[in-house]
C-alpha positions in Angstrom: 1.8 14.8 -17.7 4.5 14.4 -15.1 4.5 11.3 -13.1 4.3 13.3 -9.9 1.0 14.9 -10.9 -0.7 11.7 -11.9 -3.2 10.3 -9.4 -4.9 7.0 -9.0 -7.9 5.7 -7.1 -7.1 3.3 -4.3 -9.9 1.2 -2.9 -9.1 -0.1 0.6 -11.4 -3.1 1.2 -11.0 -3.1 5.0 -12.3 0.4 5.4 -14.6 0.4 2.4 -13.0 3.7 1.3 -11.7 4.8 -2.0 -9.0 7.5 -1.8 -6.9 9.4 -4.3 -3.1 8.7 -4.3 -0.5 10.6 -6.3 1.9 8.4 -8.2 4.8 9.9 -6.1 3.2 8.9 -2.8 2.9 5.5 -1.1 -0.5 4.0 -0.5 0.1 4.3 3.2 1.0 8.0 3.0 -2.3 8.7 1.1 -4.3 6.5 3.4 -3.1 8.2 6.6 -3.6 11.7 5.0 -7.2 10.7 4.1 -7.8 9.6 7.7 -7.8 5.8 7.1 -6.6 3.9 10.2 -4.2 1.7 8.2 -2.0 -0.5 10.3 1.7 0.4 10.3 4.6 0.8 12.6 7.9 1.7 10.8 6.7 3.0 7.4 10.1 2.1 6.0 9.6 -1.5 4.7 11.1 -3.3 7.6 8.4 -4.5 10.0 5.6 -5.9 7.7 2.8 -4.5 9.8 1.3 -2.9 6.7 1.5 -6.1 4.6 -1.4 -6.1 2.3 -3.0 -8.2 -0.5 -2.9 -6.3 -3.8 -6.3 -7.5 -5.2 -6.3 -5.4 -8.4 -4.0 -3.0 -10.1 -0.3 -2.4 -10.2 2.2 -0.8 -7.9 6.0 -0.1 -7.9 7.8 -0.9 -4.7 10.4 1.3 -3.0 13.4 -0.5 -1.4 12.3 -2.7 1.5 13.6 -5.5 3.7 13.3 -9.0 2.3 12.4 -10.1 5.8 9.3 -7.9 5.6 8.3 -9.0 2.1 10.1 -11.9 0.3 10.0 -12.9 -3.3 7.4 -15.7 -2.7 5.1 -13.2 -1.0 5.5 -10.8 -3.9 4.7 -13.5 -6.4 1.5 -14.4 -4.4 0.3 -10.8 -4.7 1.3 -9.3 -1.4 2.8 -5.8 -1.0 3.8 -3.3 1.7 1.5 -0.3 1.7 4.4 1.8 3.1 6.6 1.1 0.1 3.9 0.7 -2.7 3.3 3.5 -5.1 0.3 3.0 -7.4 0.8 2.7 -11.2 -2.9 2.1 -11.9 -6.1 2.2 -9.9 -5.7 -0.3 -7.1 -7.7 -2.4 -4.8 -5.9 -3.4 -1.6 -6.7 -5.3 1.6 -4.5 -5.1 4.7 -3.7 -8.4 6.4 -2.7 -7.2 9.9 -5.1 -7.9 12.7 -6.4 -4.9 14.6 -6.5 -4.8 18.4 -10.0 -3.7 19.4 
């Protein structure tokens, strides 16, 4: 099976939803396509608005700014939803505060 056709289940704790995400898409792309109101601004790994705690599972990260996500943050289990592609089923929780 080609990597591009493989899909994973992504549970987003904040919304209580579980969505399907193809291995060649980012968690943010899949969330927005599924109608999840995931916080983001740039979607390019520079602003950290979509910074999230990876609670379970594995992701691979596309290039991003170290200012948005540094090595210490990576080691503590944080990720950027806009740059994270799932490599297993994932549970994630965004950290940004929502203006209500």
